[in-house]
C-alpha positions as YAML, in Angstrom:
chain: A
units: angstrom
residues:
- id: 1
  name: MET
  ca: [78.58, 70.84, 42.61]
- id: 2
  name: SER
  ca: [80.00, 70.48, 39.15]
- id: 3
  name: ARG
  ca: [82.53, 67.81, 38.33]
- id: 4
  name: LYS
  ca: [85.23, 70.45, 37.98]
- id: 5
  name: GLY
  ca: [84.40, 71.85, 41.43]
- id: 6
  name: ALA
  ca: [84.40, 68.34, 42.92]
- id: 7
  name: ASP
  ca: [87.81, 67.62, 41.37]
- id: 8
  name: ARG
  ca: [89.19, 70.87, 42.77]
- id: 9
  name: TYR
  ca: [87.81, 70.07, 46.24]
- id: 10
  name: HIS
  ca: [89.16, 66.53, 46.12]
- id: 11
  name: ALA
  ca: [92.58, 67.77, 44.99]
- id: 12
  name: GLU
  ca: [92.72, 70.31, 47.83]
- id: 13
  name: LEU
  ca: [91.67, 67.69, 50.37]
- id: 14
  name: THR
  ca: [94.25, 65.24, 49.03]
- id: 15
  name: ARG
  ca: [97.01, 67.89, 49.13]
- id: 16
  name: GLN
  ca: [96.12, 68.74, 52.71]
- id: 17
  name: ARG
  ca: [96.19, 65.07, 53.76]
- id: 18
  name: ILE
  ca: [99.52, 64.48, 52.03]
- id: 19
  name: LYS
  ca: [101.08, 67.51, 53.69]
- id: 20
  name: THR
  ca: [99.82, 66.47, 57.10]
- id: 21
  name: THR
  ca: [101.05, 62.92, 56.61]
- id: 22
  name: TRP
  ca: [104.40, 64.23, 55.41]
- id: 23
  name: LEU
  ca: [104.76, 66.51, 58.44]
- id: 24
  name: VAL
  ca: [103.95, 63.68, 60.86]
- id: 25
  name: TYR
  ca: [106.34, 61.36, 59.02]
- id: 26
  name: ARG
  ca: [109.16, 63.92, 59.25]
- id: 27
  name: LEU
  ca: [108.59, 64.34, 63.00]
- id: 28
  name: GLN
  ca: [108.58, 60.56, 63.51]
- id: 29
  name: GLN
  ca: [111.84, 60.26, 61.57]
- id: 30
  name: HIS
  ca: [113.38, 63.01, 63.72]
- id: 31
  name: ILE
  ca: [112.22, 61.36, 66.95]
- id: 32
  name: ALA
  ca: [113.62, 58.01, 65.79]
- id: 33
  name: GLY
  ca: [116.97, 59.71, 65.12]
- id: 34
  name: LYS
  ca: [116.93, 58.96, 61.40]
- id: 35
  name: ILE
  ca: [116.96, 62.63, 60.32]
- id: 36
  name: GLU
  ca: [118.09, 65.83, 62.00]
- id: 37
  name: LEU
  ca: [115.71, 68.78, 62.24]
- id: 38
  name: SER
  ca: [116.54, 72.16, 63.68]
- id: 39
  name: MET
  ca: [114.49, 73.53, 66.55]
- id: 40
  name: SER
  ca: [112.82, 76.05, 64.22]
- id: 41
  name: GLN
  ca: [111.82, 73.26, 61.81]
- id: 42
  name: VAL
  ca: [110.27, 71.24, 64.61]
- id: 43
  name: ARG
  ca: [108.43, 74.34, 65.86]
- id: 44
  name: ALA
  ca: [107.19, 75.17, 62.35]
- id: 45
  name: ILE
  ca: [105.90, 71.62, 61.87]
- id: 46
  name: GLY
  ca: [104.12, 71.86, 65.22]
- id: 47
  name: ILE
  ca: [102.45, 75.14, 64.24]
- id: 48
  name: LEU
  ca: [101.30, 73.72, 60.88]
- id: 49
  name: LEU
  ca: [99.92, 70.58, 62.51]
- id: 50
  name: LYS
  ca: [97.92, 72.67, 65.01]
- id: 51
  name: LYS
  ca: [96.21, 74.34, 62.06]
- id: 52
  name: VAL
  ca: [95.28, 71.04, 60.42]
- id: 53
  name: VAL
  ca: [94.80, 68.49, 63.23]
- id: 54
  name: PRO
  ca: [92.25, 69.35, 65.96]
- id: 55
  name: ASP
  ca: [93.55, 69.65, 69.50]
- id: 56
  name: LEU
  ca: [92.16, 67.21, 72.03]
- id: 57
  name: VAL
  ca: [91.61, 69.83, 74.70]
- id: 58
  name: SER
  ca: [88.80, 69.38, 77.16]
- id: 59
  name: THR
  ca: [86.47, 72.32, 77.32]
- id: 60
  name: GLU
  ca: [84.22, 73.09, 80.23]
- id: 61
  name: ILE
  ca: [80.94, 74.65, 79.28]
- id: 62
  name: THR
  ca: [78.96, 76.31, 82.02]
- id: 63
  name: ALA
  ca: [75.59, 77.93, 81.78]
- id: 64
  name: ASP
  ca: [73.23, 79.73, 84.10]
- id: 65
  name: ILE
  ca: [69.73, 78.61, 83.17]
- id: 66
  name: ASN
  ca: [66.80, 80.52, 84.61]
- id: 67
  name: PHE
  ca: [63.22, 79.37, 84.40]
- id: 68
  name: HIS
  ca: [60.36, 81.79, 84.76]
- id: 69
  name: TYR
  ca: [56.98, 80.44, 85.74]
- id: 70
  name: VAL
  ca: [53.64, 82.19, 85.58]
- id: 71
  name: ALA
  ca: [51.05, 81.21, 88.15]
- id: 72
  name: GLU
  ca: [47.42, 82.18, 87.92]
- id: 73
  name: LEU
  ca: [46.11, 83.00, 91.37]
- id: 74
  name: PRO
  ca: [42.46, 82.66, 92.25]
- id: 75
  name: PRO
  ca: [40.56, 85.81, 93.16]
- id: 76
  name: THR
  ca: [40.86, 87.04, 96.73]
- id: 77
  name: LEU
  ca: [38.06, 85.76, 98.94]
- id: 78
  name: GLU
  ca: [36.38, 87.64, 101.74]
- id: 79
  name: LEU
  ca: [36.89, 86.15, 105.21]
- id: 80
  name: GLU
  ca: [33.39, 84.70, 105.39]
- id: 81
  name: GLU
  ca: [33.67, 83.09, 101.94]
- id: 82
  name: TRP
  ca: [37.08, 81.64, 102.80]
- id: 83
  name: GLN
  ca: [35.84, 80.14, 106.07]
- id: 84
  name: LYS
  ca: [32.89, 78.68, 104.24]
- id: 85
  name: ARG
  ca: [35.16, 76.99, 101.67]
- id: 86
  name: TYR
  ca: [38.24, 76.10, 103.72]
- id: 87
  name: GLY
  ca: [37.29, 76.44, 107.38]
- id: 88
  name: PRO
  ca: [36.96, 73.51, 109.80]
- id: 89
  name: THR
  ca: [33.31, 72.96, 109.00]
- id: 90
  name: ALA
  ca: [33.97, 72.82, 105.24]
- id: 91
  name: LEU
  ca: [35.76, 69.48, 105.65]
- id: 92
  name: LEU
  ca: [32.85, 67.86, 107.41]
- id: 93
  name: THR
  ca: [30.21, 66.06, 105.40]
- id: 94
  name: ASP
  ca: [26.54, 66.63, 106.00]
- id: 95
  name: GLU
  ca: [26.38, 63.58, 108.27]
- id: 96
  name: THR
  ca: [29.33, 64.63, 110.44]
- id: 97
  name: LYS
  ca: [28.49, 68.32, 110.84]
- id: 98
  name: VAL
  ca: [27.99, 69.42, 114.41]
- id: 99
  name: GLN
  ca: [24.51, 70.73, 115.07]
...
C-alpha cells in the first residue's frame, strides 16, 4: 500500500472513530440531562451506532454432521469352511481336541 493510500485509510478510520465517539458522547450527555435530543435524533444516533459498533447478540449455530464409513467385508465362506474356521472345534488346540 502506498503512503498516500495508507494516509487515506488512516484518515477514514480516524473519521469513523471520531464520529462514533461523538455519537456516544451526545447520547451520554442526553442521558445525563445536560442536552436535549428529540426522539428522532436519539433514534438516528442508535441506527448509526448499529452500523459502526458490533452488536453483542448470541448466535446459536447448529449443524447436522453425517459420517459415512466404508467397511470391507471378507468373502462369503461355505458352511464347511466357516465351521472349520469358527466352529467349536476351531477354538481347541491340538492337545485339547476331542478324539
